[in-house]
C-alpha positions as CSV (number, residue, x, y, z in Angstrom):
1,M,0.0,0.1,0.0
2,K,1.6,3.2,-1.2
3,K,1.2,6.3,0.8
4,N,3.0,8.6,-1.7
5,V,2.4,8.4,-5.3
6,N,3.0,11.0,-7.9
7,P,-0.1,13.2,-8.3
8,W,0.3,12.9,-11.9
9,Y,-0.8,9.4,-11.6
10,F,-4.2,10.0,-9.9
11,V,-5.3,13.8,-10.3
12,P,-6.0,13.6,-14.0
13,S,-7.9,10.2,-13.7
14,T,-9.7,11.1,-10.8
15,Y,-11.0,14.4,-11.9
16,F,-11.8,12.9,-15.5
17,A,-13.9,10.3,-13.5
18,E,-15.4,13.3,-11.5
19,G,-16.3,15.3,-14.6
20,L,-17.8,12.4,-16.9
21,P,-20.9,11.4,-14.9
22,Y,-21.6,15.1,-13.9
23,V,-21.5,16.3,-17.6
24,V,-23.4,13.2,-18.8
25,V,-26.4,13.8,-16.5
26,N,-26.1,17.6,-16.7
27,T,-25.2,18.2,-20.4
28,L,-25.1,15.3,-22.3
29,I,-28.9,14.5,-21.7
30,V,-29.8,17.7,-22.7
31,V,-28.8,17.2,-26.3
32,L,-30.2,13.5,-26.0
33,Y,-33.8,14.7,-25.2
34,K,-33.6,17.7,-27.8
35,K,-32.8,14.9,-30.2
36,L,-35.9,13.0,-28.8
37,N,-37.9,16.2,-29.3
38,I,-38.6,17.0,-25.8
39,P,-39.5,20.9,-25.8
40,N,-36.9,23.2,-24.5
41,D,-38.9,24.3,-21.5
42,V,-39.2,20.8,-20.2
43,I,-35.8,19.7,-21.1
44,A,-34.4,22.8,-18.9
45,F,-36.8,22.4,-16.0
46,L,-36.4,18.4,-15.7
47,T,-32.5,18.3,-16.1
48,S,-32.0,21.3,-13.8
49,W,-33.6,18.9,-11.0
50,L,-30.4,16.7,-11.8
51,F,-28.5,19.4,-10.1
52,L,-30.2,18.7,-6.7
53,P,-27.6,16.1,-5.3
54,W,-24.8,18.6,-5.8
55,T,-26.9,21.1,-4.3
56,I,-27.7,19.1,-1.0
57,K,-24.6,16.9,-1.0
58,F,-23.4,18.9,2.1
59,L,-26.1,16.6,3.8
60,W,-24.0,13.6,3.6
61,G,-20.6,15.3,3.1
62,P,-19.6,14.6,6.9
63,V,-20.5,10.9,6.4
64,V,-17.9,10.7,3.4
65,D,-15.6,12.7,5.7
66,I,-16.0,10.6,8.6
67,V,-16.8,7.1,7.8
68,G,-14.7,4.8,5.9
69,T,-11.8,6.3,3.5
70,K,-12.1,8.6,0.7
71,R,-10.4,6.1,-1.4
72,K,-13.2,3.5,-0.9
73,W,-15.8,6.2,-1.6
74,I,-14.2,7.1,-4.9
75,I,-13.7,3.5,-6.4
76,Y,-17.2,2.2,-5.4
77,T,-19.1,5.0,-6.4
78,E,-17.4,4.5,-10.0
79,L,-18.3,0.9,-10.0
80,A,-22.1,1.8,-9.1
81,M,-22.3,4.4,-11.5
82,A,-21.1,2.2,-14.4
83,A,-23.9,-0.5,-13.5
84,L,-26.4,2.8,-13.6
85,A,-25.1,3.8,-16.8
86,I,-26.2,0.3,-18.3
87,L,-29.5,0.8,-16.9
88,A,-29.9,4.0,-18.4
89,S,-29.0,3.0,-21.7
90,I,-31.6,0.1,-21.5
91,S,-34.3,2.3,-20.5
92,L,-33.9,4.6,-23.5
93,G,-35.7,1.7,-25.5
94,T,-38.7,1.4,-23.2
95,K,-42.2,3.2,-23.7
96,Y,-41.7,5.3,-20.8
97,F,-38.1,6.3,-21.8
98,L,-38.4,9.7,-20.2
99,V,-39.2,8.7,-16.6
100,A,-37.0,5.8,-16.7
101,S,-34.1,7.4,-18.0
102,L,-34.5,10.3,-15.7
103,T,-34.9,7.9,-12.9
104,C,-31.5,6.2,-13.6
105,F,-29.6,9.6,-14.4
106,M,-30.8,10.9,-10.8
107,I,-29.4,8.1,-8.9
108,M,-26.2,8.4,-11.1
109,A,-26.3,12.0,-10.0
110,F,-26.6,11.2,-6.4
111,L,-23.5,8.8,-6.7
112,S,-21.4,11.4,-8.9
113,A,-22.1,14.0,-6.2
114,T,-20.9,11.7,-3.5
115,Q,-17.8,10.8,-5.6
116,D,-17.2,14.4,-5.9
117,I,-17.1,14.8,-2.1
118,A,-14.5,12.2,-2.0
119,V,-12.5,13.2,-4.9
120,D,-12.3,16.9,-3.7
121,G,-11.2,15.5,-0.1
122,F,-8.7,13.2,-1.4
123,Y,-7.2,15.9,-3.4
124,M,-6.7,18.2,-0.3
125,I,-5.3,15.3,2.0
126,S,-3.1,13.6,-0.5
127,M,-1.0,16.7,-1.4
128,D,0.5,19.9,0.4
129,D,-0.7,23.1,-0.3
130,K,2.0,24.0,-2.8
131,K,0.9,20.9,-4.9
132,Q,-2.6,21.8,-4.7
133,A,-2.1,25.2,-5.9
134,F,0.0,23.8,-8.9
135,F,-2.4,20.9,-9.6
136,V,-5.6,23.4,-9.4
137,G,-5.3,24.0,-13.2
138,I,-4.5,20.4,-14.2
139,R,-7.6,19.1,-12.1
140,S,-9.7,21.7,-13.9
141,F,-8.4,20.8,-17.2
142,F,-9.1,17.1,-16.9
143,Y,-12.6,17.7,-15.4
144,R,-13.2,20.1,-18.4
145,L,-11.5,17.2,-20.7
146,A,-14.5,15.1,-19.4
147,M,-16.9,17.8,-20.3
148,L,-15.6,17.9,-23.7
149,F,-15.1,14.5,-24.2
150,S,-18.9,14.2,-23.5
151,S,-19.9,17.1,-25.4
152,S,-17.7,16.6,-28.4
153,V,-16.4,13.1,-28.9
154,L,-19.5,11.4,-27.8
155,I,-21.9,13.6,-29.6
156,I,-19.8,13.6,-32.5
157,Y,-20.0,9.5,-32.7
158,A,-23.6,10.1,-31.8
159,G,-24.1,12.2,-34.6
160,R,-22.3,9.6,-37.0
161,L,-24.4,6.8,-35.6
162,E,-27.5,8.7,-36.2
163,S,-26.4,9.1,-39.7
164,V,-25.3,5.3,-40.4
165,T,-28.2,3.7,-38.4
166,N,-31.1,6.3,-39.0
167,N,-32.1,5.1,-35.5
168,I,-31.6,8.0,-32.7
169,V,-32.6,5.7,-29.7
170,L,-29.9,2.9,-30.7
171,S,-27.1,5.6,-31.3
172,W,-27.8,7.1,-27.9
173,Q,-28.0,4.1,-26.1
174,T,-24.5,2.8,-27.6
175,I,-23.2,6.3,-26.3
176,I,-24.4,5.5,-22.9
177,V,-22.8,2.0,-22.6
178,I,-19.6,3.8,-23.7
179,V,-20.0,5.9,-20.5
180,A,-20.4,2.6,-18.5
181,L,-17.3,1.1,-20.0
182,I,-15.1,4.0,-19.1
183,M,-16.4,4.2,-15.7
184,G,-15.6,0.6,-15.3
185,V,-12.2,1.0,-16.5
186,L,-11.5,3.8,-14.2
187,F,-12.9,1.8,-11.3
188,L,-10.2,-1.0,-12.0
189,Y,-7.3,1.8,-12.6
190,H,-8.0,3.6,-9.4
191,T,-8.3,0.4,-7.3
192,F,-4.6,-0.3,-8.0
193,V,-3.1,3.3,-8.6
194,L,-4.6,5.4,-5.9
195,P,-2.3,6.2,-3.0
196,F,-3.4,5.3,0.9
197,P,-2.8,8.9,2.7
198,D,-2.1,8.9,6.3
199,A,-5.0,11.5,6.9
200,D,-7.2,9.1,5.0
201,S,-8.1,7.1,8.2
202,S,-10.9,4.3,8.2
203,N,-11.0,4.1,11.9
204,K,-13.3,7.0,12.5
205,K,-16.8,6.4,13.9
206,F,-19.8,8.4,12.9
207,N,-21.5,10.9,15.6
208,W,-24.0,13.2,15.2
209,H,-22.0,16.1,17.2
210,E,-19.0,15.9,14.8
211,F,-21.6,15.7,11.9
212,W,-23.2,19.1,12.7
213,D,-20.0,20.5,13.9
214,A,-18.6,20.0,10.5
215,I,-21.5,21.9,8.7
216,I,-21.7,24.6,11.3
217,S,-18.0,25.4,11.5
218,F,-18.2,26.4,7.9
219,F,-20.7,29.2,8.5
220,K,-18.9,30.5,11.5
221,Q,-16.0,31.5,9.2
222,D,-15.2,35.1,9.1
223,K,-16.9,36.9,6.1
224,I,-18.6,33.5,5.1
225,W,-22.1,35.4,4.2
226,L,-20.3,37.6,1.7
227,A,-18.3,34.6,0.3
228,I,-21.7,32.8,0.1
229,A,-23.4,35.8,-1.9
230,F,-20.2,35.6,-4.2
231,I,-20.4,31.9,-4.7
232,L,-24.0,32.4,-5.5
233,L,-23.7,35.2,-7.8
234,Y,-20.3,34.8,-9.6
235,R,-21.7,32.1,-12.2
236,F,-25.2,33.6,-12.4
237,G,-24.8,34.5,-16.1
238,E,-23.4,31.0,-16.7
239,A,-26.5,29.2,-14.7
240,V,-28.9,30.6,-17.2
241,L,-26.7,30.0,-20.1
242,L,-25.9,26.2,-19.3
243,K,-28.8,24.3,-20.4
244,I,-29.9,26.7,-23.4
245,T,-26.6,26.9,-25.1
246,P,-26.6,23.6,-26.7
247,L,-30.2,23.8,-27.3
248,F,-29.5,27.3,-29.4
249,M,-26.9,25.3,-31.3
250,L,-28.9,22.5,-32.2
251,D,-32.3,24.4,-32.9
252,S,-33.4,25.3,-36.2
253,V,-32.7,28.7,-37.8
254,A,-36.6,28.9,-38.2
255,N,-36.8,28.8,-34.2
256,G,-33.6,31.3,-33.9
257,G,-31.1,28.6,-33.3
258,L,-28.0,27.9,-35.5
259,G,-29.4,24.7,-37.1
260,L,-26.1,22.8,-36.3
261,P,-26.3,18.9,-37.2
262,T,-25.3,16.8,-34.0
263,A,-21.9,16.1,-35.3
264,D,-20.9,19.3,-36.1
265,Y,-22.2,20.9,-32.4
266,G,-19.7,18.1,-31.3
267,K,-16.9,19.1,-33.4
268,I,-17.2,22.9,-32.4
269,Y,-16.8,22.2,-28.5
270,G,-14.0,19.3,-29.4
271,T,-11.4,20.9,-31.6
272,V,-10.3,24.6,-31.4
273,G,-12.7,25.3,-28.5
274,L,-11.1,22.3,-26.4
275,I,-7.5,23.7,-27.2
276,F,-8.4,27.1,-25.9
277,L,-10.3,25.9,-22.8
278,I,-7.2,23.8,-22.1
279,L,-5.0,26.9,-22.3
280,G,-7.5,28.9,-20.1
281,N,-7.2,26.0,-17.2
282,I,-3.5,25.8,-17.4
283,L,-2.7,29.3,-17.8
284,G,-5.2,30.0,-14.9
285,G,-3.6,27.6,-12.4
286,F,-0.1,29.0,-13.3
287,A,-1.0,32.5,-12.9
288,I,-2.7,31.8,-9.5
289,A,0.5,30.0,-8.4
290,K,2.9,32.5,-9.3
291,W,0.8,35.7,-8.4
292,G,-1.8,34.5,-6.0
293,L,-5.7,34.5,-6.4
294,K,-6.2,38.2,-5.0
295,K,-4.2,39.7,-7.8
296,C,-5.6,37.5,-10.7
297,I,-9.3,37.1,-9.7
298,W,-10.6,40.5,-11.2
299,P,-8.9,39.8,-15.0
300,M,-10.2,36.3,-14.5
301,A,-13.7,37.3,-13.8
302,L,-13.8,39.5,-16.7
303,L,-12.6,36.8,-18.9
304,L,-15.1,34.4,-17.7
305,N,-18.0,36.7,-18.3
306,V,-17.1,39.3,-21.2
307,P,-17.0,36.5,-23.6
308,D,-20.5,35.6,-23.1
309,L,-21.3,38.2,-25.5
310,V,-20.5,36.0,-28.4
311,Y,-23.7,34.4,-28.1
312,V,-25.6,37.7,-28.4
313,Y,-23.6,38.0,-31.7
314,M,-24.5,34.7,-32.9
315,A,-28.2,35.0,-31.8
316,Y,-28.5,38.0,-34.1
317,H,-26.5,36.4,-37.0
318,T,-27.7,33.0,-37.2
319,N,-26.5,32.4,-40.7
320,L,-22.6,32.5,-39.8
321,S,-20.2,30.3,-41.5
322,I,-19.2,27.3,-39.4
323,G,-15.7,28.7,-39.2
324,Y,-16.8,31.8,-37.5
325,V,-18.8,30.1,-34.9
326,Y,-15.5,28.0,-34.2
327,V,-13.6,31.0,-33.4
328,L,-16.4,32.8,-31.3
329,V,-16.9,29.6,-29.3
330,S,-13.2,29.2,-28.8
331,L,-13.0,32.7,-27.2
332,E,-15.8,32.0,-24.9
333,Q,-14.3,28.6,-24.0
334,F,-10.9,30.2,-23.1
335,G,-12.4,32.7,-20.8
336,Y,-14.4,29.9,-19.2
337,G,-11.6,27.9,-18.4
338,V,-9.6,30.7,-16.8
339,G,-12.8,32.1,-14.7
340,T,-13.7,29.0,-13.4
341,T,-10.3,28.0,-12.4
342,A,-10.1,31.1,-10.3
343,F,-13.6,30.2,-8.8
344,M,-12.8,26.8,-7.8
345,Y,-9.5,27.6,-6.1
346,Y,-11.4,30.6,-4.1
347,L,-13.7,27.6,-2.9
348,I,-10.5,25.6,-1.7
349,Q,-9.4,28.8,0.3
350,I,-12.6,29.3,2.2
351,C,-12.4,25.5,3.6
352,G,-11.4,25.3,7.1
353,E,-8.5,23.1,8.1
354,K,-10.3,20.5,10.4
355,Y,-13.1,19.4,8.0
356,K,-11.9,20.4,4.4
357,T,-13.9,17.8,2.7
358,T,-17.1,18.9,4.4
359,H,-16.6,22.6,4.1
360,F,-15.8,22.3,0.2
361,A,-18.9,20.1,-0.2
362,V,-21.1,22.8,1.5
363,A,-19.2,25.4,-0.7
364,T,-20.0,23.5,-4.0
365,S,-23.4,22.8,-2.8
366,I,-24.3,26.4,-2.2
367,M,-22.5,26.9,-5.8
368,N,-25.0,24.5,-7.3
369,V,-27.8,26.2,-5.7
370,G,-27.0,29.1,-7.9
371,L,-26.6,26.8,-11.0
372,M,-30.0,24.6,-10.3
373,I,-32.6,27.4,-9.7
374,P,-31.7,29.8,-12.5
375,G,-31.3,26.8,-14.8
376,M,-34.7,25.4,-14.0
377,F,-36.5,28.7,-15.5
378,S,-34.1,29.4,-18.2
379,G,-36.1,27.6,-20.7
380,K,-39.0,29.4,-19.8
381,L,-37.3,32.6,-20.1
382,Q,-35.7,31.6,-23.7
383,M,-39.2,30.7,-24.9
384,A,-40.7,33.9,-23.6
385,V,-38.2,36.2,-25.0
386,G,-36.3,34.4,-27.7
387,Y,-32.6,33.8,-27.9
388,P,-31.2,37.1,-28.6
389,K,-33.0,38.9,-25.9
390,F,-32.2,36.0,-23.7
391,F,-28.5,36.2,-24.1
392,I,-28.6,40.0,-23.3
393,I,-30.3,39.2,-20.2
394,A,-27.7,36.5,-19.4
395,C,-24.9,38.8,-19.9
396,F,-26.4,41.5,-17.6
397,L,-26.5,38.9,-14.8
398,T,-22.7,38.3,-14.7
399,V,-22.3,41.8,-13.0
400,P,-23.6,41.2,-9.7
401,G,-20.9,38.5,-8.9
402,M,-18.2,40.8,-10.0
403,I,-19.3,43.8,-7.9
404,L,-18.5,41.6,-4.9
405,I,-14.9,40.8,-5.9
406,P,-13.1,44.0,-4.0
407,F,-14.9,42.8,-0.4
408,L,-13.7,39.2,-0.5
409,K,-11.4,37.8,1.9
410,Y,-8.3,35.9,0.5
411,K,-5.5,34.0,2.1
412,E,-2.4,35.3,0.3
């Protein structure tokens, strides 16, 4: 049993494993249901509920922190999610596919949220502060790589299968089975590769006093309510864009969308867009490691939010060439990579020393409240005002979070 393993052996794979199921249940199935002709408002409302496990995961965060080891939580949730993906694939071929598949994806979402808690906790106990700062960009990159793998490679392949088989259901069943196989391989890899840090103890006994102390201690920190407001508002614009962006790309020009085929939509996010997002994640992590979060957060916040204007432009110019769409999305993805790297490192900074895992779970739960609720109503808003006005509103919603930046507390 190795206590010290080079982080390059497990940070990339654990964050890819963390990102893949999250993106499948919160992004990939948006495209799936669109291809199955479910209305925009129904898709946005129902799939936003899948944020719920990440919103309330702090309720069982202390259990992961106290009971068993984070290593075991990681590998066994991966195995369970592989099994759920198989069931979800089968459910797509049933008469009640929407209810059946959503049930499978909701259970997978709870497992994924639990894995998130364990992976983030494992990250913090397996490395010192200097390595954590260095790898924050690396972990963000591989998390985003999982996101882009799901929203590009898998979707491109789904589009090709649709063309070859002329069977949308069979095509997407195949995609979900591929997800199951990947999670199964990651389960086996992590079983043999993950280290056994001394801090990852399995000798703790659960008790309610420590459970509530872990949660309440988060809210007793200095300036925590300002931090909570920032967590809720920093990604507000992104929250309303999240469910609508893929629908806009896939919707017909007659409905105000770009009318992209499934494969082309995947290529846009999986080629030049991927390269720029990688640059954003990596450069963001290096910048924070060199100059500190306090000096970097303002420009990084601007890089996150200002590029949202590209969607306003595209909504008013739906006849753009595919090459121009590549360029615009790449700019937005670069800013997204930089801005979210700063945000995730801020969440690490506000975690207390004693209950780091639980505190990070609480912080990310609050973050997901800020993503879930706006997302639930984004479809209604878009259908009420149309794509152009919707994207303008989303851009204005980025402002409140940036206003709070000068008042935040930083460690460095």
